[in-house]
C-alpha positions as CSV (number, residue, x, y, z in Angstrom):
1,X,6.1,-20.2,-19.8
2,X,5.1,-20.0,-16.2
3,X,1.4,-19.5,-16.9
4,X,1.4,-22.4,-19.4
5,X,2.7,-24.6,-16.6
6,X,-0.2,-23.4,-14.5
7,X,-2.7,-24.5,-17.1
8,X,-3.6,-21.1,-18.7
9,X,-4.3,-20.7,-22.4
10,X,-1.6,-18.2,-23.3
11,X,-1.3,-15.8,-26.2
12,X,1.8,-13.7,-26.8
13,X,1.5,-10.0,-27.7
14,X,4.1,-7.4,-28.6
15,X,3.2,-3.8,-28.3
16,X,4.6,-1.8,-31.2
17,X,5.1,1.7,-29.8
18,X,7.0,4.8,-30.8
19,X,10.7,4.1,-30.9
20,X,13.6,6.4,-31.7
21,X,16.6,4.2,-32.6
22,X,14.9,1.3,-34.3
23,X,15.7,-1.4,-31.7
24,X,12.0,-2.2,-31.3
25,X,12.2,-4.3,-34.5
26,X,14.6,-6.7,-32.9
27,X,12.5,-6.8,-29.7
28,X,9.5,-7.8,-31.8
29,X,11.4,-10.5,-33.5
30,X,12.7,-11.8,-30.1
31,X,9.1,-11.9,-28.8
32,X,8.0,-13.8,-31.9
33,X,10.8,-16.4,-31.5
34,X,9.8,-16.9,-27.8
35,X,6.2,-17.4,-28.8
36,X,7.2,-19.9,-31.5
37,X,9.4,-21.8,-29.0
38,X,6.5,-22.0,-26.6
39,X,4.0,-23.0,-29.3
40,X,1.5,-20.2,-28.6
41,X,-0.3,-17.7,-30.9
42,X,1.5,-14.3,-31.4
43,X,0.2,-10.9,-32.3
44,X,1.6,-7.4,-32.7
45,X,-0.6,-4.6,-31.6
46,X,0.4,-1.3,-33.3
47,X,0.0,1.4,-30.7
48,X,2.6,3.8,-32.1
49,X,0.3,6.8,-32.6
50,X,-1.4,6.4,-29.3
51,X,2.0,6.2,-27.6
52,X,3.1,9.4,-29.2
53,X,-0.1,11.1,-28.1
54,X,-0.4,9.9,-24.6
55,X,3.3,9.3,-23.5
56,X,5.7,11.2,-25.7
57,X,3.6,14.4,-26.0
58,X,3.0,14.3,-22.3
59,X,6.7,14.0,-21.6
60,X,7.6,16.9,-23.9
61,X,4.9,19.2,-22.5
62,X,6.0,18.4,-18.9
63,X,9.7,19.2,-19.7
64,X,8.6,22.4,-21.4
65,X,6.8,23.4,-18.2
66,X,9.8,22.7,-16.0
67,X,8.9,19.3,-14.8
68,X,10.9,16.0,-15.0
69,X,8.2,13.5,-15.9
70,X,8.4,9.7,-15.7
71,X,7.2,8.3,-19.1
72,X,7.2,4.8,-17.8
73,X,4.5,5.6,-15.3
74,X,2.4,7.2,-18.1
75,X,3.0,4.2,-20.4
76,X,1.7,1.8,-17.8
77,X,-1.4,4.0,-17.1
78,X,-2.3,4.8,-20.7
79,X,-0.8,2.0,-22.8
80,X,-0.1,-1.3,-21.1
81,X,-2.9,-1.2,-18.5
82,X,-5.1,1.2,-20.5
83,X,-5.4,0.5,-24.2
84,X,-3.7,-2.9,-24.2
85,X,-5.8,-4.2,-21.4
86,X,-9.0,-3.0,-22.9
87,X,-8.1,-4.5,-26.3
88,X,-7.1,-7.8,-24.7
89,X,-10.4,-8.1,-22.8
90,X,-12.4,-7.1,-25.9
91,X,-10.7,-10.0,-27.7
92,X,-11.9,-12.5,-25.1
93,X,-8.9,-12.6,-22.7
94,X,-9.6,-12.9,-19.0
95,X,-6.2,-11.5,-17.9
96,X,-3.1,-9.8,-19.2
97,X,0.4,-10.8,-17.8
98,X,3.5,-8.6,-18.0
99,X,7.1,-9.0,-17.0
100,X,7.0,-6.4,-14.3
101,X,8.9,-7.3,-11.1
102,X,6.0,-6.8,-8.6
103,X,3.9,-9.1,-6.5
104,X,0.1,-9.2,-6.5
105,X,-1.6,-10.3,-3.3
106,X,-5.3,-10.5,-4.0
107,X,-6.0,-7.2,-5.7
108,X,-3.2,-5.5,-3.9
109,X,0.3,-4.7,-5.3
110,X,3.4,-5.3,-3.3
111,X,7.1,-4.9,-3.7
112,X,8.8,-7.7,-5.7
113,X,10.7,-10.4,-4.0
114,X,13.8,-9.1,-5.7
115,X,14.1,-5.7,-4.2
116,X,16.9,-4.7,-6.7
117,X,14.5,-5.2,-9.6
118,X,11.2,-4.1,-7.9
119,X,9.1,-2.1,-10.3
120,X,6.1,-1.3,-8.0
121,X,7.2,2.4,-8.2
122,X,6.0,2.6,-11.8
123,X,2.6,1.0,-11.2
124,X,0.9,3.2,-8.6
125,X,-1.7,4.4,-11.2
126,X,-3.4,1.1,-11.5
127,X,-7.0,0.7,-10.3
128,X,-8.7,-2.2,-8.5
129,X,-10.6,-3.0,-11.6
130,X,-7.4,-3.2,-13.7
131,X,-5.6,-5.3,-11.1
132,X,-8.4,-7.8,-11.1
133,X,-7.3,-8.6,-14.7
134,X,-3.5,-8.7,-14.2
135,X,-0.9,-11.2,-13.5
136,X,2.8,-10.5,-12.7
137,X,4.3,-14.0,-12.9
138,X,8.0,-13.2,-12.2
139,X,7.4,-10.9,-9.2
140,X,7.8,-13.9,-6.9
141,X,11.3,-14.7,-8.2
142,X,14.7,-13.1,-8.0
143,X,16.3,-12.1,-11.3
144,X,19.0,-15.0,-11.3
145,X,16.1,-17.5,-10.8
146,X,14.2,-16.0,-13.7
147,X,17.3,-16.3,-15.9
148,X,17.8,-19.9,-14.8
149,X,14.2,-20.8,-15.6
150,X,14.4,-19.2,-19.0
151,X,17.6,-21.1,-19.8
152,X,16.2,-24.4,-18.6
153,X,13.2,-23.9,-20.9
154,X,15.5,-23.1,-23.8
155,X,14.0,-19.6,-24.4
156,X,16.0,-17.8,-27.1
157,X,16.1,-14.6,-25.0
158,X,17.3,-16.2,-21.8
159,X,20.6,-14.2,-21.8
160,X,19.3,-11.0,-23.4
161,X,20.5,-7.9,-21.7
162,X,18.1,-5.9,-19.6
163,X,16.8,-2.7,-21.0
164,X,18.1,0.5,-19.5
165,X,16.7,4.1,-19.3
166,X,13.6,5.4,-21.1
167,X,12.4,2.5,-23.2
168,X,11.4,4.3,-26.4
169,X,14.7,6.2,-26.6
170,X,17.0,3.2,-26.8
171,X,20.6,4.5,-27.0
172,X,19.5,8.2,-27.7
173,X,20.0,10.5,-24.7
174,X,17.0,12.3,-23.3
175,X,18.8,15.6,-23.8
176,X,19.4,15.0,-27.5
177,X,15.8,13.8,-27.9
178,X,14.3,16.9,-26.2
179,X,16.5,19.3,-28.3
180,X,14.5,18.1,-31.3
181,X,11.3,19.4,-29.8
182,X,12.5,22.0,-27.3
183,X,15.5,23.9,-28.8
184,X,18.4,24.8,-26.6
185,X,18.3,28.4,-25.2
186,X,21.3,29.6,-23.3
187,X,20.5,31.0,-19.9
188,X,22.3,32.0,-16.6
189,X,23.2,29.8,-13.6
190,X,23.0,31.7,-10.4
191,X,23.6,31.1,-6.7
192,X,20.8,31.5,-4.1
193,X,22.0,35.0,-3.5
194,X,21.7,35.9,-7.2
195,X,25.5,35.8,-8.1
196,X,26.2,34.6,-11.6
197,X,27.9,31.2,-11.7
198,X,27.9,30.4,-15.4
199,X,25.5,29.4,-18.2
200,X,23.3,26.5,-19.3
201,X,21.7,25.3,-22.5
202,X,18.1,25.8,-21.5
203,X,16.4,25.4,-18.1
204,X,13.9,22.8,-19.4
205,X,16.8,20.4,-20.2
206,X,17.9,20.0,-16.6
207,X,16.5,18.4,-13.5
208,X,16.7,19.1,-9.7
209,X,19.9,17.6,-8.3
210,X,21.7,17.5,-11.6
211,X,25.4,18.2,-11.6
212,X,26.6,17.9,-15.2
213,X,25.9,19.9,-18.3
214,X,26.5,23.3,-16.8
215,X,29.2,25.8,-18.0
216,X,30.4,27.2,-14.7
217,X,33.1,29.7,-13.8
218,X,33.6,28.3,-10.3
219,X,35.6,25.2,-11.3
220,X,33.4,23.2,-9.0
221,X,30.5,20.7,-9.7
222,X,27.3,22.2,-8.4
223,X,23.8,20.9,-7.8
224,X,20.7,22.4,-9.4
225,X,18.2,23.4,-6.7
226,X,15.7,25.4,-8.7
227,X,14.5,26.0,-12.3
228,X,12.8,29.2,-13.4
229,X,11.4,28.4,-16.8
230,X,9.9,31.8,-17.4
231,X,13.3,33.5,-16.9
232,X,15.3,30.5,-18.2
233,X,17.4,30.6,-15.1
234,X,18.9,27.8,-12.9
235,X,19.9,28.1,-9.3
236,X,22.8,25.9,-8.1
237,X,24.7,25.2,-4.9
238,X,28.1,23.5,-4.3
239,X,27.3,21.5,-1.1
240,X,25.3,18.3,-1.5
241,X,24.0,18.9,2.0
242,X,22.9,22.5,1.4
243,X,19.5,23.1,3.0
244,X,18.2,24.3,-0.3
245,X,18.3,20.8,-1.6
246,X,16.0,19.4,1.0
247,X,12.2,19.6,1.4
248,X,10.1,19.2,4.6
249,X,6.8,19.0,2.6
250,X,6.1,17.6,-0.8
251,X,3.1,18.7,-2.7
252,X,1.2,16.1,-4.8
253,X,-1.2,16.1,-7.8
254,X,-3.2,13.4,-9.6
255,X,-3.2,11.2,-6.5
256,X,-4.4,7.7,-7.0
257,X,-5.2,5.6,-3.9
258,X,-5.2,1.9,-4.6
259,X,-6.6,1.2,-1.1
260,X,-8.7,3.2,1.2
261,X,-6.6,4.8,3.9
262,X,-7.3,7.2,6.7
263,X,-5.8,10.7,6.4
264,X,-3.5,12.0,7.8
265,X,-1.9,8.6,7.7
266,X,1.6,7.4,8.6
267,X,3.0,5.6,5.6
268,X,6.3,4.7,4.0
269,X,7.2,6.3,0.7
270,X,9.8,6.8,-2.1
271,X,10.2,9.7,-4.5
272,X,12.5,8.1,-7.0
273,X,13.1,4.6,-8.4
274,X,15.0,2.3,-6.1
275,X,15.2,4.8,-3.3
276,X,15.0,3.2,0.2
277,X,11.5,3.7,1.7
278,X,11.3,6.5,4.2
279,X,8.7,7.2,6.9
280,X,6.2,10.0,6.1
281,X,2.7,11.2,6.7
282,X,0.1,11.6,3.9
283,X,-2.0,14.6,4.5
284,X,-5.1,16.0,2.7
285,X,-6.4,19.5,3.2
286,X,-9.0,21.3,1.1
287,X,-8.7,18.7,-1.6
288,X,-4.9,18.9,-1.9
289,X,-2.5,16.2,-0.9
290,X,0.9,16.6,0.7
291,X,3.6,14.2,1.8
292,X,5.3,15.1,5.0
293,X,8.6,13.1,5.4
294,X,9.8,12.3,8.9
295,X,13.2,13.5,7.8
296,X,13.7,16.2,5.1
297,X,14.2,14.6,1.6
298,X,16.8,15.7,-0.8
299,X,16.4,16.2,-4.6
300,X,12.6,16.4,-4.6
301,X,11.8,16.7,-8.3
302,X,8.5,18.1,-9.7
303,X,7.1,15.7,-12.3
304,X,8.4,12.6,-10.6
305,X,6.2,10.1,-8.7
306,X,5.8,9.8,-5.0
307,X,4.6,6.3,-4.2
308,X,3.0,5.2,-0.9
309,X,3.5,1.8,0.9
310,X,2.4,0.2,4.1
311,X,4.8,-1.4,6.6
312,X,4.6,-4.7,4.7
313,X,5.6,-3.3,1.3
314,X,2.1,-3.2,-0.1
315,X,1.4,-0.3,-2.5
316,X,-1.2,2.2,-1.2
317,X,-1.1,4.6,-4.1
318,X,0.9,7.5,-5.4
319,X,0.9,11.0,-6.9
320,X,2.9,13.4,-9.1
321,X,5.2,15.7,-7.2
322,X,4.5,19.4,-7.8
């Protein structure tokens, strides 16, 4: 709608990816109805097998290795701005546009105007070449304004609820999904000094900072601070301010820099979605990157993304926490 008003020749595309609870069929129909309302061509690209291979399999392997991966980051890298972008360009398109809440300034990504909806955290893997062919039309608006524009245009999805959680799971919990591929295996929960606190259903099913799902004898809620996958053991503490929950240095892998920066460099960063940005230094030694927060960070979770920003909210890049 917004791009049509700007004079672009627009085609609607729905990406059919792997989906657990079947809600994707309704999403596809909603997309078709919007395209019909706007009077634009509409296609469905079937990327289900590719999604299974590049996103779902990646996620399962990462959990099995003790990580807590972010499948949305991998979906953006491999599917939306990987396979879909290539297919669109091969069909003669000049650009692809998505509904991500993020701003594009030249070939630089920046936080969305609506900070509550900002999705720049999930887009740090994009390259300059990819960005040159991308539009993010709603990144300049706050969510209520987007709703108002959709209603004014009579779009059939104007009041559709926002999606929550991991997109391909729908209403299925991540724990139930993982149990289909990584069977539960009871193990022991211990304190930092080795005392037994209770049991769990399998170390790979938990994440750093998690408090629920443990069978404890202490009668208290406790925070997971460490996972030993080889021994199937979790370490937990009771105090949310326990020093074991904090890190002074965060190791990184698969770093992508969207802009050239000097190292070591003072930056702002976040290590989870919607976390307020914190001051840090990005350091590189012997080919390895590390993030040194100005203040120790709590619940640093291997497998999640650390994303770098400058002082104006522009995205510098990111990496996977190890």
